[in-house]
Structure formats: C-alpha cells, structure tokens
C-alpha positions in Angstrom: 65.7 89.1 95.3 69.0 87.8 94.0 70.5 91.5 93.8 69.5 92.0 97.6 71.0 88.8 98.4 74.4 89.7 96.8 74.5 93.1 98.5 73.9 91.6 101.9 76.9 89.1 101.2 79.0 91.7 100.2 78.3 93.9 103.0 78.8 91.1 105.4 82.2 90.2 103.7 83.1 93.7 103.9 82.5 94.0 107.6 84.4 90.4 107.9 87.5 91.7 106.3 87.5 94.9 108.4 87.0 92.7 111.6 90.0 90.6 110.7 92.3 93.5 110.4 91.0 95.0 113.6 91.6 91.4 115.2 95.3 91.5 113.9 95.6 94.9 115.4 94.3 93.9 118.8 96.7 90.8 118.7 99.7 93.0 118.0 98.8 95.3 120.5 98.0 93.1 123.0 100.6 93.8 126.0 99.2 97.5 125.6 96.0 96.6 126.4 97.0 94.2 128.9 98.5 96.9 130.7 95.4 99.0 130.7 93.9 96.3 132.7 96.5 96.1 134.9 96.5 99.8 135.6 92.8 99.6 136.3 93.1 96.5 138.6 95.7 98.3 140.9 93.2 100.6 142.0 91.2 99.1 145.0 87.8 100.3 143.9 85.7 98.5 146.3 82.1 99.9 146.5 81.0 98.3 149.6 80.2 100.4 152.7 83.2 100.7 155.1 85.9 101.1 152.1 87.3 104.2 151.0 84.7 105.8 148.4 87.7 107.9 147.0 89.2 104.8 145.6 85.9 104.3 143.5 86.1 108.0 142.3 90.0 107.5 141.4 88.9 104.2 139.4 86.3 106.4 137.6 89.0 108.9 136.5 91.2 106.1 135.4 88.4 104.6 133.3 87.8 108.0 131.8 91.2 108.8 131.0 91.4 105.2 129.3 88.2 105.9 127.1 89.9 109.3 125.9 93.0 107.6 125.3 91.5 104.9 123.1 89.7 107.1 120.8 86.3 107.6 122.5 84.6 111.1 122.7 82.4 113.2 125.1 83.9 111.5 128.0 82.3 112.3 131.3 82.0 111.4 134.9 78.4 111.1 135.8 77.4 111.4 139.5 74.3 111.3 141.5 74.0 112.1 145.3 75.1 109.3 147.6 76.2 107.1 144.5 79.6 105.9 143.3 80.5 107.7 139.8 79.8 106.0 136.5 81.8 106.9 133.3 80.1 107.8 129.9 81.8 107.8 126.7 80.6 107.7 123.0 81.6 107.6 119.4 78.5 108.8 117.1 79.6 109.4 113.6 77.8 106.5 111.8 74.6 108.2 110.5 71.6 106.0 109.8 73.4 103.1 111.6 72.2 101.7 114.9 73.5 102.6 118.3 75.0 100.1 120.6 75.2 100.7 124.3 78.2 98.8 125.9 78.1 98.0 129.6 80.6 97.2 132.1 81.5 98.2 135.9 84.7 99.4 137.4 83.9 98.8 141.0 84.8 95.4 142.7 84.1 92.9 145.5 86.1 93.1 148.7 89.3 91.1 148.6 88.0 88.9 151.2 90.6 86.7 153.2 93.8 87.9 151.7 95.9 85.0 153.5 94.3 83.0 150.7 95.4 85.1 147.8 98.9 83.6 146.3 99.8 87.1 145.1 98.3 90.7 146.5 94.8 91.1 145.4 95.3 94.6 143.9 98.8 93.9 142.3 97.7 91.9 139.1 100.0 89.2 138.7 100.5 86.8 135.6 100.6 83.0 136.5 100.7 80.2 133.8 99.1 82.4 131.3 96.4 83.9 133.3 96.1 87.3 135.2 95.2 87.0 139.0 94.0 90.0 140.9 90.5 91.6 142.1 89.0 93.0 139.0 91.1 91.2 136.6 87.9 89.5 135.2 84.9 91.0 137.0 84.5 93.7 135.3 87.5 95.8 134.6 88.4 93.3 131.9 84.9 94.2 130.6 85.7 97.8 130.5 89.1 97.1 128.7 87.4 94.6 126.2 85.3 97.3 125.2 88.0 100.0 124.8 90.3 97.8 123.1 87.9 96.7 120.6 87.1 100.2 119.7 90.6 101.5 119.6 91.4 98.5 117.2 88.7 99.3 114.8 89.3 103.1 115.0 93.1 102.5 114.6 92.7 100.3 111.6 89.7 101.8 109.8 89.2 105.5 111.4 85.8 104.8 112.2 83.3 102.3 113.8 80.3 100.3 111.8 78.0 101.5 114.2 77.3 104.3 116.9 78.8 103.4 120.2 77.8 104.6 123.8 79.7 103.2 126.8 78.7 103.2 130.2 80.8 102.0 133.1 79.1 101.7 136.3 80.6 102.3 139.7 78.5 100.5 142.3 77.4 97.1 140.5 78.9 95.0 143.2 77.1 96.8 146.1 73.8 96.4 144.2 73.3 99.1 141.9 70.9 100.7 144.2 71.1 104.2 142.3 70.7 102.6 138.8 67.0 103.5 138.5 67.5 107.0 139.4 70.6 107.1 137.3 68.6 106.1 133.9 66.0 108.3 134.6 68.3 111.3 135.0 70.6 110.3 132.1 68.0 108.6 129.8 69.0 110.7 126.8 72.6 109.6 127.1 72.1 105.9 127.4 69.3 105.6 124.7 70.4 103.0 122.0 69.1 100.2 119.9 70.9 97.1 121.6 72.9 97.1 124.8 75.9 94.5 125.3 77.1 93.4 128.4 80.7 92.1 129.2 80.0 91.2 132.9 79.4 87.6 132.3 81.5 84.2 131.6 82.5 81.9 129.0 81.1 78.4 128.7 84.7 77.4 127.9 87.6 78.7 125.8 86.8 76.7 122.6 83.0 77.5 122.3 81.8 80.7 121.1 78.8 81.8 123.2 76.5 84.6 124.2 74.9 85.0 127.5 71.2 85.7 126.8 70.2 85.8 130.7 71.3 86.0 134.1 69.4 85.0 137.3 68.7 87.9 139.5 68.6 88.4 143.2 66.9 89.2 146.3 68.9 89.5 149.6 68.3 90.8 153.1 70.3 90.9 156.3 69.1 89.1 159.3 70.0 89.8 162.9 69.0 87.5 165.9 69.1 88.9 169.4 68.2 87.2 172.9 69.9 89.6 175.5 71.7 92.9 175.8 75.2 91.5 176.3 77.1 88.4 176.1 77.1 85.6 178.8 79.2 83.2 180.2 78.3 79.8 178.8 79.4 77.9 181.9 77.2 80.2 184.2 74.2 80.8 181.9 74.1 78.0 179.3 70.9 75.8 179.4 68.2 78.5 180.2 69.3 81.2 177.9 68.4 80.8 174.1 71.4 81.0 172.1 70.8 83.3 169.0 73.5 81.8 166.9 71.6 78.4 167.3 68.6 80.1 166.6 69.9 81.9 163.3 71.4 78.3 162.2 68.0 76.8 162.8 66.1 79.5 160.8 68.6 79.3 158.0 68.4 75.5 157.9 64.7 75.6 157.5 64.8 77.4 154.2 66.3 74.1 152.6 65.4 70.7 152.8 67.8 67.7 153.3 68.5 67.5 149.3 69.1 71.4 149.2 65.7 72.5 147.5 64.0 75.4 149.2 61.5 74.7 151.4 59.6 77.8 151.3 55.8 77.1 150.5 54.9 78.1 146.7 58.7 79.1 146.0 58.9 77.3 142.7 55.1 78.0 141.6 55.8 80.9 139.1 59.2 79.5 137.7 59.0 79.1 133.9 60.4 76.4 132.0 63.2 77.2 129.7 62.5 78.1 126.1 62.8 75.4 123.4 65.8 77.1 122.1 67.4 76.9 125.9 66.5 73.3 126.1 68.2 72.4 122.6 71.4 74.3 123.9 71.3 72.2 127.2 71.3 69.1 125.1 74.0 70.7 122.9 76.5 71.7 125.6 78.5 68.8 127.0 79.3 69.7 130.7 80.4 66.7 132.9 80.6 66.3 136.6 84.4 66.1 136.2 84.4 69.4 134.6 82.0 70.8 137.1 84.2 69.7 140.1 87.4 70.8 138.4 85.9 74.1 137.7 84.3 74.7 141.4 87.0 73.2 143.4 84.5 70.9 144.9 85.9 68.4 147.1 85.6 64.6 146.0 83.7 63.8 149.2 81.0 66.5 148.8 78.0 65.3 147.1 76.3 67.0 144.4 72.9 68.5 145.1 71.4 67.9 141.6 71.8 64.9 139.0 74.8 65.5 136.8 72.5 65.9 133.8 71.0 68.8 135.6 74.3 70.9 136.4 73.7 73.7 134.0 69.9 73.7 134.5 70.2 74.2 138.0 72.8 76.9 137.5 70.9 78.8 135.2 67.2 78.3 135.1 66.5 77.2 138.7 66.1 79.4 141.7 68.8 78.9 144.6 69.2 80.2 148.3 72.5 81.1 149.8 74.2 82.4 152.7 76.9 84.7 151.7 78.2 85.8 155.4 77.3 85.0 159.1 78.9 86.1 162.0 78.5 86.2 165.6 81.7 86.3 167.3 85.0 85.9 165.3 87.9 83.4 165.2 90.1 85.9 166.7 87.9 86.8 169.4 86.3 83.4 170.3 85.4 83.0 174.0 83.4 80.4 176.3 80.1 82.6 175.9 77.1 82.8 174.6 76.7 85.3 172.1 74.1 88.2 172.4 73.3 88.3 168.8 73.9 86.8 165.3 73.8 88.2 162.0 74.0 86.7 158.5 73.4 88.1 154.8 71.6 85.7 152.6 69.5 85.7 149.4 67.7 83.7 146.6 68.6 83.7 143.0 65.5 84.5 140.9 64.7 83.3 137.6 62.0 84.2 135.0 58.5 84.2 136.1 59.3 84.9 139.8 58.2 88.3 141.2 61.4 89.6 143.3 59.2 91.4 145.9 57.0 88.4 146.5 60.1 86.0 146.7 61.6 88.7 149.4 58.3 88.9 151.1 57.9 84.9 151.3 61.5 84.5 152.5 61.1 87.0 155.5 58.0 85.2 156.5 59.5 81.9 156.5 62.3 82.9 158.5 60.0 84.6 161.0 57.7 81.6 161.3 60.8 79.4 161.6 62.3 81.4 164.4 62.6 79.4 167.6 62.3 80.4 171.2 60.6 83.6 170.3 
C-alpha cells in the first residue's frame, strides 16, 4: 500500500514538473499564440444562413493549418452534405494511456449592430489588456487554447502525457444540426475516454473552475399573419387585427409578472441540483453588484430573482427568451398596420426536462394564446 502511494506521488510530481515547464513555454510564446488567435478571428466565419459559407471553409482551412503548425498529426477537414466543415487532428503516441478528445468550434455569431462596436468586429483589437473581436472568446480562443497547450508540451518534452484527438466544429453557433450524422459517420475517429470542451466561461480570474454542465435549448420561429399586405393605419386601424400586437400578446403570455414561465407544468420535471452543486453555490460568493457590473444591467432595472439565487437561476433553472423580433424596421418605419410579425424565441432546458416535450408545450401554449384567431 505504501509503495503504491509513493509511486502515485512520484508520478504526480513528475507530471507537475513537466506541466510547469510547459506553462513557462506558453508564457514565453504568448505573443505568438496570441497572433494565432488574431489570424483566426480575422476570418468572418459566420455559419448562419445568409452569410457566405466560403468564409467558414476558409476558417476551417486556417484551423487545419494551425493544427499542423503546432505539432498535431493526421489533420483533416471533415465534411457532410449541407454541413459546414469540421477540423480533425490527433496525436496518438502514448500507448496504454487514456485518449482525450478536445472540442471547440471555429464558426461565429453574426457581428450584429456594427455601430455599437468600438472597433471592427473582424479586426481583433487590444484594449485594456483584453482582445476584442467576434470569435476572440467564443470560440476561436478555445481552438487556440488547445493548440497552444499541445505545442507547449511537445516543444518542452517531445510528447504528450495522454493520447489526444481534436475536433473543431464549424456549425455550433447555428445549432449543430448535423452533429448527430457527423458522429455516426466519424464515430471511429472521435472515440475517446473523456471529452473536454473550451466553449465555456470562467467564474472569475482568481477561481480555478471546471464547467460540468450547461443548459440546453429548444427554439422556434413564430410568424403571425393577418392579411396579404400592409394597410394604412389611418384608413384601416381599429377593425383589423394587428399581427404585431397579437405576437406581443402571445410572447407576454409565456411569462408572468415576475418573469417566471407560465406554461402549465413547465417546471414539473426540473431536477434539484445535486448536493455537490448546492455546496458549490454556497461557496461561490456572487453579489448583485458583480452581476450588474458583468451584465451591464441598468441601475433602475429590477432583478427577476432574489440576489441569493443569481447563480442558481443562471445555471439550474429553465428560462424563456426572445432572441429576435421583427415586423417592419426602424429604417422603413411607416404609418402602417404590418401584414405579419416574426420572432425567434426559445427555452433554456435543464436536467430532467424532455426537450421535445418542452418544445411541444411551448408551441401549444403560443397557439392557445393567439388572439383574434
């Protein structure tokens, strides 16, 4: 027993010293790794419909080139019909050791309202010790974190302590619709003992943490129509059902005055956090002041939960949100009754909830609360 104990300590000590030297290498080569991130972030790899898919291909090619440059092997761009490209790479020279699958994604969200950016979204810019640009965090930073860590180990020791596989997805931001067929087709390539994702956040800069779960999502588009063309509000207003008002009423019916979802039975299957999770919630000190600073919430905007439940509500409770809504536009605004209104909305789901049932219940609730039908 004592001998085994000593061996384990010796192994951990050896790994620790090797890790220290790899960390020193990473620190010394930080500017180089930072340039890797800037190179990727300059590519507008928006995976949403309506954006140039060639940019996502160009992004995949850049990620593949980075993997090769940082010492990974068997680098491939993997494709499926109708899907944005994935990048695969590996290093499998640790016989008898576990295989670690590292995940990130190289596609990004649209830049949104560019007039609100302080610097161009696809020209990564350093300000106050931070790097700003679309994808600089989510999740090209994840891909670079993986390749930089691997390069640091290989450069200092010539090998890795475990076998490593790397998957950098190209369509996470638009819903990973092809993930299941991808896994079926390439199952042999991605088989591993454990998976680590970098597409998560830090609690703060001083608290080492591991994200063990994320809320899922079910989402849908809702379009309300009441006629075949817009009408002048001065001539037709009063008798004609306004689809924008109808959609607003449908959306407002989903939550009560306190912001909790009002869909019957929606909280029934929600599981309580495990004891370890409850312990973590008690240990982590997260104040309303910090929440407001990090979220940018205005002073006059009320919280929808008690301050003691901020982390609980963000991590363990389901929530409803409207991601986009449109009838006319600010630019094209006129004195009309719009012929239609559209919104994209969804529910963040937590353990215990059946996503298909949640989606069905949301649809049922919206239809039940559609006015003037």
